[in-house]
Every structure is written in C-alpha cells, then in structure tokens.
Legacy VTK file of the C-alpha trace (Angstrom):
# vtk DataFile Version 3.0
C-alpha trace
ASCII
DATASET POLYDATA
POINTS 69 float
8.181 -9.796 5.884
9.508 -8.390 9.158
12.978 -8.077 7.643
11.625 -6.258 4.596
9.610 -3.871 6.776
12.677 -3.136 8.901
14.661 -2.264 5.760
11.848 -0.058 4.467
11.558 1.764 7.796
15.297 2.367 7.815
15.106 3.770 4.283
12.172 5.951 5.329
14.159 7.343 8.250
16.885 8.173 5.750
14.434 10.272 3.761
13.077 7.805 1.189
9.384 8.037 0.371
7.981 4.614 1.243
4.410 3.439 0.822
2.934 0.603 2.847
-0.011 -0.677 0.764
-0.438 -3.705 3.013
-1.806 -1.331 5.663
-4.837 -0.804 3.423
-5.018 -4.198 1.735
-4.028 -6.578 4.541
-5.347 -5.843 7.972
-6.443 -9.057 9.691
-6.423 -10.829 6.330
-5.647 -9.529 2.871
-8.673 -8.478 0.889
-8.980 -9.470 -2.755
-12.467 -8.070 -3.350
-14.158 -4.942 -2.081
-17.726 -3.931 -2.887
-17.914 -6.596 -5.627
-14.740 -5.298 -7.280
-11.711 -7.538 -7.751
-8.588 -5.786 -6.439
-5.947 -7.893 -8.236
-5.495 -8.713 -11.916
-3.252 -11.703 -11.044
-1.342 -13.025 -8.014
0.837 -9.924 -7.698
-0.620 -7.019 -9.659
-3.440 -4.703 -8.700
-6.443 -4.264 -10.934
-7.672 -0.774 -11.743
-10.028 -1.034 -8.753
-7.102 -2.003 -6.506
-4.984 0.862 -7.801
-7.851 3.274 -7.275
-8.168 2.058 -3.682
-4.524 2.979 -3.057
-4.631 6.248 -5.005
-5.265 8.430 -1.895
-2.212 6.866 -0.217
-0.026 7.901 -3.162
-1.509 11.404 -3.222
-0.857 11.921 0.500
2.710 10.676 0.183
3.455 12.797 -2.881
1.977 15.847 -1.174
4.367 15.316 1.735
1.814 14.258 4.303
3.831 11.223 5.286
2.781 7.737 6.121
-0.897 7.017 5.569
-3.037 4.610 7.515
LINES 1 70
69 0 1 2 3 4 5 6 7 8 9 10 11 12 13 14 15 16 17 18 19 20 21 22 23 24 25 26 27 28 29 30 31 32 33 34 35 36 37 38 39 40 41 42 43 44 45 46 47 48 49 50 51 52 53 54 55 56 57 58 59 60 61 62 63 64 65 66 67 68
C-alpha cells in the first residue's frame, strides 16, 4: 500500500484530484459497519451507506477544497 500511496501523492502533486477514502474508512482498523449500517456490498464495493459516508469527501474535492480528513 505504501507504494500505491506514494504514486497517488506524486500524481496529486502533479495536479490530479486524488481521494483517500481509507482515511475515513480505515483508521486503526477498517470499519465495515457504522451505526448498524453495512458499508460494503461485497469485498470491494461500497454499499449506499458506505458511499453516503464518503459523499462529503467527494464534494470537498470537487469544490476545490483539497484533501479531506
């Protein structure tokens, strides 16, 4: 993962808009449920609840407010 993050950071420095959803979903451990809502529909895809959790991150990025935490 460190290699992937390094590549993403390099792309971000070059002007690419990069989102880091793991900052919201995986702090100490990755969460799969929040407030009795399942955040994934399978091993790799977010459920509607998971997508809604990340929605503010996308809005901030698309509005040009940079990296969200």
